Every structure is written in C-alpha cells, then in structure tokens.
N, C-alpha and C positions, 0 to 999 in steps of 0.2 A: 598336886603331886600324886603319881600313881602308886598303887600298892607295891608294884615291883620295884619302883625307884626307892620308895621308903625302905623296903627290906634290904636293898643293896646298900643304902647309906648306913643302916644299922649294922650290917655285916662288915662294912668297911671300918666303922668306928670300933667294933669289937676286935677286928684284926689289928688295927693300929694300937689298941690297948694292950694286946698280947705282945706286940713287938716292943712296946715301951717297958712293960713290966718283966718280960721274960718268963712269965708264969703261964703254964698251959692249963686251960680249963679241961674238964672231962671231954667236952665236945671237940676241942682242939686235939687232944690225945687220940680220940677216935678217928680223926682225919688221917692219921698215919696208916690205918687199916683201910681196906677196900670195903667201905661200909654202905655202899649203895649198889644196886644192880638194876638193870632194866632189860626187859624182853619185849619183843613185838610179835604180832601175828602177821597175817598176810594182808597186803593192801590190794584189793580188787576194786577197780573202778567200773561201774556199770553204766551203760548208755541210758540217757534220759532224753526228754524233749528239749533239754538245755545242756548239752555236752555230757560229760561223764561225772559221776559222783561216787564216793566211797569213803570208808572209815578204816583207820588203822588202829587195831586194839593194842594198848600199851599196858604193861604191868610193871610196877616199881616195887622193889623190896628194899626197905630201909632198915639197916642194922646198926645205926648210930647209938651212942650212949644216952643222948638226950633228944627230946622232941625238936624237930627242925623242919623248916620249909625246904623243898627241893626245887632246883632250877632245871628247866627242860630247855635244851637247845636242839632245834630241828633244822635239818637241811632238806629242802624240797626235792622231790624226784623230778618235778616239772616246774619251770618258772611260773610263778603266780598261782600255784595250785593250792596252797594252804588256805583253809576256810574256817579254822577255829578249833577249839577244844570242847569236848563234852564230858563233864560239866564245863561251863564257860569259865575262862580265866583271861585276864589281860595279857597281851603279848606285844612285843616290839620287834621290829626288823633291825638286826644288828649288822647285816651285810646284804645289800640289796640285789646285786646281779653277779653272774647270770642266773644262778640258782640261789634264791634267798636263804639266808640263815636267820632263824627267828627264835627269840628268847621268850619263854613264858615261865610262870610258876606252876608247878604241878597242882592241878585242881584239888580243892578240898581242905586247904589250910595245912598247918604243920602236921608232919607224920610222927607217930609215936615209935619208939624203939621196937623193932620187930614187925612193924606194920607192913602189910602188902596192900597196895592200892592199884585199882584198875580204872582206866579212862580211855577215851578214844580221841584221835586226831582226824578231823574231817578234811577232805580234799575235794576240789572241783576243778575240772579241766574243760574250758569252754571251746572245745573243738568238735567238729561234726562227727557223730558216731560212724564207725566204719563197719563193713561187712566182715572184716578179719580181726582177730585178736591182735593186741599190741603190747609192748613192754617198755619199761623205762627203769634204768638202774640209777643208783647214787643216793637214794634216800637214806637218811641217818638220824638217829635220835640219841642224844647224850643227856644223862641226868647227873647232877652233882648237888652237894649240900650247901651251896651258896659260895660267895666270893671268898670267904674266910676258910673254906674247907676244900682242899684240892682233890679229894677222893671223888672218882666219877666212874661211870660205866657207859659204854656205847653199844648200840645195836643198829645194824644196817638192815635195810629192807629193799626188795625189788617191788615194782609195780606192774600189775597186769590190767589191761583194758579188755573187758569182755566184749566180744563182737555183738553186732545187732542180732545175730542168730543164737546167741547165748554161749558161744564157744570161748574157751581160754587156751585152746591148743594151737600150736605152731604160731606163736606171736611174732609179729614183725616189729622192729624197733620203731618207737614213736618219734617222728621227726617234726618238731614244732617250728613255726616260722620265727625267724630272728628279726624280721622287719615288719612293721604294720602295713596293712594294705587297705586303707580306708579312703572314703571319698565323701563329698557332700554336694548337694544341689540346693539352690535357693530360688525363691520366686522374686516378686517385686514388692515394694512397700508403698502403700498409700496412706498418708496421714490425713486425718479429718479433724475439723475444729471441735474442741470440747467446750463445755459450758463456761469454763473459766477463761476461754479465749486461746488456750494453748492447743497444740496439735498432738495427736497420738495415732499410732498405727501398728501393724503387725507384719513381721517378715517370716514367711514359712520357710523352714529348713528341713532337709532330710539328710541324715547321716547314715552311712553304711560301712560296715567292717567286713571285708571279704576274707581276711586271714585269721590265724589263731595266735599271733604273737602276744606274749604276756604284756598287759598294761593294767594300770589302776583305773584310768578314767580318760575320756576325751574332753577336750576343751575347745571353745570357739573364741577367736580373737577378731572382733569386728573393727573395721575402719569406716567411719561415717562421714557424710558431707558436713560442711560447716553448719553449726546450729542444731544438728541432730545428735541425740545421745541415746544410750541404752537405758530403758526403764526397768528391765527385768527379762526373765525368760520363763517359758512354760513348756513342759512341767517345771515347777519352781526349783531353782538351784542357785548357788551363789554366783553373783556377777560383780566383779571389781576389776575393770579393765579387760578381763576375760570372763567368759561364762562357762560353767561346767555343764556337760551333757548329763542330765539326770539318768539314774539307773545303773551306775557303776560300769564295770567292764562289759564289753560286748561279746556275745556269742559269735562264733564264726558264721558269717552270712547274715547276721542280724541287721535290721534296718529300723531306725527310730525317727519319728516325725516330731519336731518341736517348733516353737515359735519364739522369735526374738521380739520383744516389745520395745518400740521406739517412741520418742517424744521430741517435741521442739517447742520453743517459747512462743508466746502469742505474737511477738513482733515479726516473726518469720512470714514473708509474703507468700500467698498461694502460687503454685506452679511447680516447675521442675527444680528440685533442690540439689540435684547432682547424683553422682554414682558412689556407692559404697562397696565394700567387699567383706568377706568373712573367711578367716583362715582356720582350718581344723588341725589340731595336733594332739598327741597323746603323751602321757607321763607314766613312768613305772619306777617305783622305789624312790631313791634319792637322786637319780640320774637326770641328765638333760632330756630335752624332747627326744622322742624316739624317731628314728629315721624311717620314712615311709617308702614303699616300693615305687610309688608314682606321686611325687610331691605336687605335680601339676594339677591333679584333681582334688587337692586338699584346700584349694582356694577358689572362691566363686564370687563374681561381681553381681550387683543388682542396682536398679534405679530407685530413687526415692522421689515421690511427688506429694505435694500438699494440695488437697482439694477441698474447697468450701462446699458443703452440702446444704442446699437450700431447705 
C-alpha cells in the first residue's frame, strides 16, 4: 500500500468518525476557513538533445490549526509532460486523457501551522525543438488538506517553449500529435541447435516513432510458427504474450534497435519452420491501444529457419 493510499484511508476514517459523532476537531473547524494557498512561478521549457525540459516552482502556504499533509492535484499543460516532483514524492494518475490529472502528496511530509514550503514540478515534452518559441495553456495546480478538509486553492500557469535560438518572444501555439506515427522493420530468424538439443535464435527489430503523440510505452505482439516461442527480448523488458520496448516513451524521430529471442524444443526438425509476424502498438494512461496514423507499417512478417551447424 502506498503512502498516498494510506493517508487517504486515514483521512477517510477520520472523516467518517466526525460524521458519526457530530463533534468537530480543531482541524475540521479550520477547514471552514481558506487555510491553504498555492502560488506558482513561470514554466519555461528549454530545448535539449531529447525534447524540452523545465521545472515549475510551486510555493504552498499552510495556515491550518494542526499539522497536516497536503494533497497536490496537477493538470498537465501538454499530454504526458509530467516528469515528477523535486523533492520526489509518490504520485498517481486520477484522470488519464487527454490532459492527465495527477495526484501527489506535497513533498516533505506534514506541514506545520504557518509553514511555507517550496518545491518544483518537472516536465518533459518529447518533441523536436523548433526554431521559434511556442506556448501551451491549461496547466493548473490545486492544493488541499486531504479528503476530510474541503479547503483548497488553485493556481493556473501557462507554458513557454524556448526556441533553439534562445527566444521566448512571439510564441506560436504548440500543436501536438493526437495519433502515434510509428513503424517497425524486422529481419529473419535463424535458430541453431543448442547443447541440450533445443533450438535458439535471434530476430532483429527496429522501431521508429516519427510523431510526438503522448504515450507511455510501445509494445510488440509476436505471432510465431508452431513450435516456436519467445524466450525474451534485448534490451531486457517484460515479455508475457507481448514484449515491452525498453526505454520508455520515444522522442519524436527516435529509432531503437532490439532483438526478440526465440526458441524451439529439440524435437523440431531442421528446415523452414514457417512465417511469423510482429505487431507494434502503444498505450497511454488507462485507455485502449492508441490509433496510429498508418497501421499498415505497424506489422511486419518474417521467416524462421532451424539450421544444424556442424
């Protein structure tokens, strides 16, 4: 159970206790007043060799009567841009699309009455840097004193993308892709006899993402000839019916080479074992598979042979 979940359960129990007893604690009485406030600085995303990165400074003032944790609710200015808090704190996505809403606990533990606390929210946008400045609106930060305390405060912020020449002037609205634009190519697989009599081989695959649509990860779904199965993937990532493409989200224009590891039992006879295929797809948030611009180049076929090496 995460720290955030535990605190929410505690807050829920306390809230239920108040409802049953009808007695308000000092913290509950303080909720009637606006006892939290939040202010933000400016979010400027700077071009790097891997998209844009930047940090939003956040200041929280807590004026409750008793020490309390504060919950932070963040709406992204760009889908998939949230990259974490500094200092670090656990976060969960509470609304996944199109712009994620993310819930975290304000870093640093419980705040004392009258305490002011500063931290930053990191962002990364995996799009190719442009020669002109860009802007995005809609970012929002809300802070409240937990589920049992309705008092809260909200601050909105705009986002500026600095141009590759260093300018922030005359920004153009940033228009992100709403559909992925990925493709894959595959080689062929040759299985060779192993010391225990079984067969093993490698299938080279290249994955490329041409667009900047928000996604969490790409996945490969292999379909193999009878008797052939997946033994793993390199770089190593989970494989259970589908295999993850290691490295997380792709930068626009990024290409990655990987290898699907195949095996077959000893009773398989040498020769042509048939044709297999690999399908590429992406996921983001809690939704279904993302729709690609060109689904035809998301699937590729390959041949499999078993060759005895003398």
